[in-house]
N, C-alpha and C positions, 0 to 999 in steps of 0.2 A: 458485645459489650462493649461498655463507653468507659474511658477513665479520665478523670481530669487532668491537664497537663499543668504543669508549673509553670512559669513564664522565664523562657530563655532568656539569656541575656545574647548579645549579637556575637560576643566572641569569646564561647566558650573554648578552655584548651581542651585538647583531645581526651586527656583522661578525664577530664568532668564530664565530659559529653558521653562518653562511653557508660559511666556508672548511672547517668540518667536515663540511657536510652534501654540498659538492662532492669532498670526499676520501672519504665513505663511502658514499654513495649508490649503491644498487643498480638499475642501470638495467633496466627490465623493463617494457615496454607491452603484453605478453601477459600480463597477471598471473594471470587465472583460466581456467581449461579451461571447456571448454564444460559447461552443466548435465549432470549424471549422472541419468539415468533408466533403470528396469529394462530390459532389453532388449524386453521384450513391449510397454511403454507407449511405447517410443521409436518402434518401428516402428508402432504404433496412430498415433501423432501424424505420423509420416513419411508416411502413408496419407491422413491428412487434409490432409495440406500438399501432396500429390500426386494428390489425385483427378482423376479425368479431366475432368471441368468446368472446373478450374483449370487444368488442363496445358493442356487446350486453348486458352484463355486467354492464357497467360503463355509457354507453352512448357516442355518438360521441363526444360532446363540452367536456364532462371529460377527456377522452383518450388523446386527443388533448392539453387539458391544461398540462395532466400529461407528454406527449412527451415533450412539452416545457421547463417544471421543468427539465427532464433529461438534457437537453442541457444546461441550466443555472448552475444546481448543478456541472456537472463534470468539469467547469472550476473554481471553487472554492474549497480550502481544506476542509475537514471536520472538525467540530467546536470543535472537542477534539484530542489530541495524546494520542494514546493508548499506554501503557507499560508494557508488560508480566513480571512480577516478578518472580525470582529465587526461589519460595517458597521451592525447595528441599533442599537448602541448608541456606535459612534466612526467618524468618518470614516478613510478609507481613509489620509489623508495623515498623521494624527495616527498612526495605529498604525505606519505606516512610518518615521516618525520616531522613535518609542519603541523600534523594532528595531534601526534603525540605531545608535541610542545605545547599546544592551543588546551588540550585535557587537563595538562599538567597544572596550567596556569589558572583556568576553570576551578578546580579543585581546590588549590591554594586560596582562591578570592571568596570559596563558598565555605564559610566558617561552619555550616550545618553539614556538610559532606563527611561521610565518614572516612574519605580519602582512601579507599580500596583501589589499587592501582586498576586500571581499565586497559588491559591488551587491545592492542589492535593487530589483527591477523590479516594477511593477505589470503584472498580464496586460492585454494590449490587447482583449481580448474578454471577459474575466470580471472584473465591477467589484469582488468583494470576492476577490481572489486578488491574492497577493504570491509572487514566484519570487525563490529565491536559488539562485545555482549552486553544484554540487559540483563540487569539484575533483578531479580525479585522472583514471587512476590515476597517482599521486606518486612521486617516485625516494625510497623509504625504506630504511635501512639494516635487516637483521635482527641482533636483539641475541642474547646467549648464553641468557637466560633466558627461558622461555617460560610462557605461560599459555593454555591449550586453553579455548576456551568452546563452548556449544551452537552449532548450526547457525542458532537462531532469533535467539540472543544475537549471532550474528555479523553477519547481517542486518541487525540495527538499529543496531551499529558503524559497518556502510558507510553508513548513511544519517543518521549523525552523530551517534550514543548513545555515551555512555561504558558501561565494562562494571558491570553490576551483579551482586551476589555469587550471586544465584540462578542466573546462567549461565555460573558459573567450573565448569569441570567437572577441571580438572588444573593444580597450581601447584608450583613448586619446593621440595623439603623445607623451606628455611629461609629463604622470602621473607617480606619484612617491609615494611610501611609505609614508602615513600620508594624504595623499589628501581625502577629501570628494567627494564620486561620488553617481548616482543614478544608479541603474542596472536596465535592461530590459532584457525582454527573447525574444528571437529570436523564435515566435511561429512557422514560416514557414519554418525554417531550411535555409534560403537564407543568412545569413550572413558568409562572409569570414572570416576564422580565421586568425587573425593579421591585421585585417580593423583597421582604425583609427576614422572612424566614420561608421553609419549604419543608413540609411533612409528607410527601410523597414517596414514591419509589426511588431509590438514589443509591449510588454505590462510589464507596471511599476510593480516593486517588491517592492521598498523600497530604502533605503539609507545604505552605509559603508562607512568604513575607507580604504583605501588600505593598505595591509600589505606587497605587494610587488612593486617593479616598473614594468613599463610596460615591460622594456627591460628582466627581470628575467621570466617575463609569458611566453614571446615569444620568448627565447632565441634560438640560432642556433643548440645548443646541442639537442633539442627536448622537448617536454612537461616537466614541471616541477610539482612538488607535492606539499601539502600544501595548507594553507591558502590564497587566493589572497585578497580576499575582507570581513573583518569582517563586518556582517550586525548588525548595531546599531539601525535602525529605520525601521523595516520593515513593509511594508502593512499590512502582517499577522503576527502576534507576537508570538512565540513559544519558550521556551528554546531550547538551542542546545545542545544535547546529545552526541556528537562526543568525543568519548573515556571515558564518564562518567559511572561507577560503571558498568565496562564491564561484570564482573562476577556475576552480582545481576538484571540487567535487559536487556532487548530485545525490541528495539523498532518495534512495529508489529501490523498490520491493525486490528482492533477488530475481523472481520469477520475471519479472519485467526488463531486467539485464539480460538475462538468458534471452529472451524475445528476439534482441538485437543482433545476438550471435547465432540464433538460428536463421534469421533472414539471410546473414552473410553477406553485406553488402560488401562493394568493391570499390575502389577509387575509379572516378569517370562515369559510374554509372547514373541513371536517372531511376530514382525511387520516389515511391508516392506514400505518405502516411496517412490514411484517409480520415482516422479521427482522432487528431494528434495531440489533442491538449490534456494536460499543459505543456506538455513539450518534452518529457523525459526520456521517451523511445526517439523522438524526432531528433535529440541533439546526441542520442546514443550511434543512432545510424550515420550521422553526419562524421561524429567522432571515428567510427570505426572505418569510415573509408576515407580517413586522413584529409577532410575538408575538402575533397576534389570530387567533383561531379555536381549533382542537384538532388537536394531534397526537398520535394514538396510536401507541404504540410498544410492539411484541410481541417477548419472545422466551422461550424455555422457560428459560434456565437463569440462578438467579435472581441470581447473581453477577455477571452480565451485565448483568443489568435495572437491579442498583443501580448500576452503572457508568454507564448511560444517565443515571439521576436525578443522579447525580453531576456531570456533564458537562452536563446541562443548568443546575442551580444556578450552576456555575462562570461559565457563558456567560448568566446571567441570562433564562435564557429559561422562563416560568413556564406557557406552553399545553401543554407536553408530558405527556402522562398513559402512564408507562410500567408496562406489566404482565407478570407471568410467566405465559406462556401458549404452549401451541402452536399457531401459526397455520393448521395444517391443520385443527383443530377450531375455529377463530373464528366461523363460521357457526351460526346457533341453529336446531335442530331444532323449535323451538316454534313451531306455527303461529300460537299467541297471541303472541308474542314480534314485536310490530311497531314501526314508529316508527324513526326514525334517530339516536336522542338516546342509546341506551344507553351506561352509563358504564363498564361493565366486561365483558368478553367471557365468553360469545359473543355476537355482535352480531346483529340482524337481517340478513335481505338488503337488499341496497341501501342501505347506512349511509353510503358514504364518498363523497367528491366525486373524490378521488384518492388512489391507492394505489401506493405502491412496493412490488416484490418484490425487493429485491436478494438474490438465492436464494443458499443455501447451495451451494458448488460445488466444483468440484475444486481450485480456485485456481491453476492452472498458468501464469495470466499475472503472478503475483507476481515482483518483481524487488526486490533480489537473491537468487537461489536456489541456491545450489553442486550439489543433489543432492536429487530428490524420491524417496523410497522406496515410493512408492503402487504398489500390484499395479494390475494392469489392471482387475480385479473392483473395485476402489475406486475407481480414476477414472470409470468406467461405473456407478457406482452412484448419482449424484446426480438422473440425469435422471428417473427416476419420481419421487423426491421433489419434484422441482422441478414436476411436473405437478400431483402432488396439492395444492401450495402454489397453482399457477394457477388449478385449478378453485376453489379458495375464494375467490381475490383476483375472479374474474369475478363470482361470486354477491355479492360484499360491496360491488361497486362499483355505484353509480348510475347510469341511463340519462344518457349525455350525459357520464359521468365519463370520467377518463384514469387508463391504466394503465400503469405504467414497469417492464420486466422488465431487470435487470442481472446480470451475473456477471464475477468477475476470472479467467476462465478463457478456454483459447484453442480449444477443441475445439469442432467442429461441433455435436455431439449435445445439448451444453448450450446453445447459443445459436442459431445461424441454423436449426438443424433442430427446437429447440423453438418458435419463430416460425411455422414451415411448418405444425407440428402444431396450435398454439393458433388458426392461421386456420381450419385444417380442422374443428376440435372446437368452435369457438365462432363460430357465424356471424353474433354480434352484434359482432365486433370488426373493427376495421379500423385497419390501420397508419398511423400519422400522421408529417409531418416531425418533425424535430427542431430545436429551435433552443437553444443554438449546435450547430451542428455541425462539430466541430473533428476527431474521427477521420477511419478511412476507412469506406466503405460495407461492407456485409456481403460475407463470402467466398462464392465457389462452390461450390457440391457438396450443396446441401441442396433443389433443386427450387424455390427461389425464383425469381421472374423479376427480369430485371436492375432493374426498375422498385421492385420490393419492397425488393431490396438496396440499393439507394440510400437507402432511409428509413431502414435502420438504421444503426448507428455502431459501429465496432469500431476500439479502438486498438491499432494493429499498430505495436509498435517495430521491429519487425525489418525494415520496409520500408526503414527511412531509417539502420539502423545501418550504421554502416562503421567501429565502434571507437570506444573512449573518446577523447576529446581534451580539452585544459586551455585552449580557447578562452574570454576574458571578454568578448570584444566583446556590446555590449548586441546589435545585429542578430543574430548567430549564436545567441546564448541564446534570444531570440525565436522565432526559428527552431524551436528543440529543443523548444518548451515544449509543443505539441502534438503531437509526433510520438515524443519519448524519454520514454514514460511506460511504467507498467505495462501488460500486456495486457488489455484490458476488452472488455466488449460491452454496448450499449445498445438495446432495442427501445420503441418509445412506441405505445400503441393506445389508440384510444378506443371507448367501446362504443355502441352505436344504441341 
């Protein structure tokens, strides 16, 4: 249902605004449909979540309910924003105080904000993590003027970002700076860039104020940079952190932070991050080892390697060595290439104390995501690549070293089945307990024993999903911190 919104003045006082919101809000707690997959991919995932071993453990009805919850929760953002703090240079309390000041200032300057205070909570088990609640879905009215953005831009908006010009696909013909617009996501990728309107499948994200004219966004010289629409009344509300405290905080999903702690880097060690871009885990590893030692970061795309170096500089981490290189080829074939101190790839065998293989994957655990148009062939294409990388990792790892394998997907083939394959293929590897262990154990269905699955860590937001809520009670938020995350998988091995 749509309602025409009256034209708001830029600085309504709080009492006037509350009256208008109560008059115009569109009450809709089932805001987003379940995530849309191609039928062949949905059937594949359904078979994963209703495999014989799992159904035997849960029962058919409960297995179906869990799968239905998965489809629902993937289209919504997690209920908390996770910020990793640079505790190697600042105390967590100091960073928390500066963030509180920033958010308070942001809310004062935002005339449209309802100014509900946003608590910043330290994570009870991770000493370098701050948590901020994401409020939503909120009751927001839909305006007549519509801006359509791409799915990737839409996902960023749902997690607190403004709309940047490259993400805009469609805008009204006479749109100018200062106009109020409703922002929608083109979930199927069918909107033509530069269109004046779009009638395809779209999802409402909230309202904003234009910062650019239409002619600036779609200028003949090519895509421009910068904020095109400043979100002021988002469906899911979270502070924007673009350019905020860049040397002190890093936006990172909670399971990705857990990976660094599970790897357990120590000062003075030599560590390899095999698929490092954009550098969040790399910089975390360097910070955990107090900037003492060497962290080698590899990625085969030059622009991504440059981003890793940029992040390292911003966070004042000088122990990171970033190289543009294909990690599959990172082991030297030269028998005379010995020693463990080579500065550039390829490296001799057994060169590293610890290795992180955060592998390229199908990414089906990422949230929020309205639609994924991958074919089944694409979804299944990652397992062979992951195994090639795994072989290289085992060769490069020292005896007594630690290898952590992780993905942000929900399939068995890329997670538990890879662990079963690795244990059969490499007799020198042993599964190790993980600390901290904040997620669930591994899923049944991959021929791993119950004891082996207990050593794995799979973040499964679908297990606790009961629909989005707007509770800001600290105890409720902390209960959600470890459960309402992206879908993620971690396995930890040692090499004998």
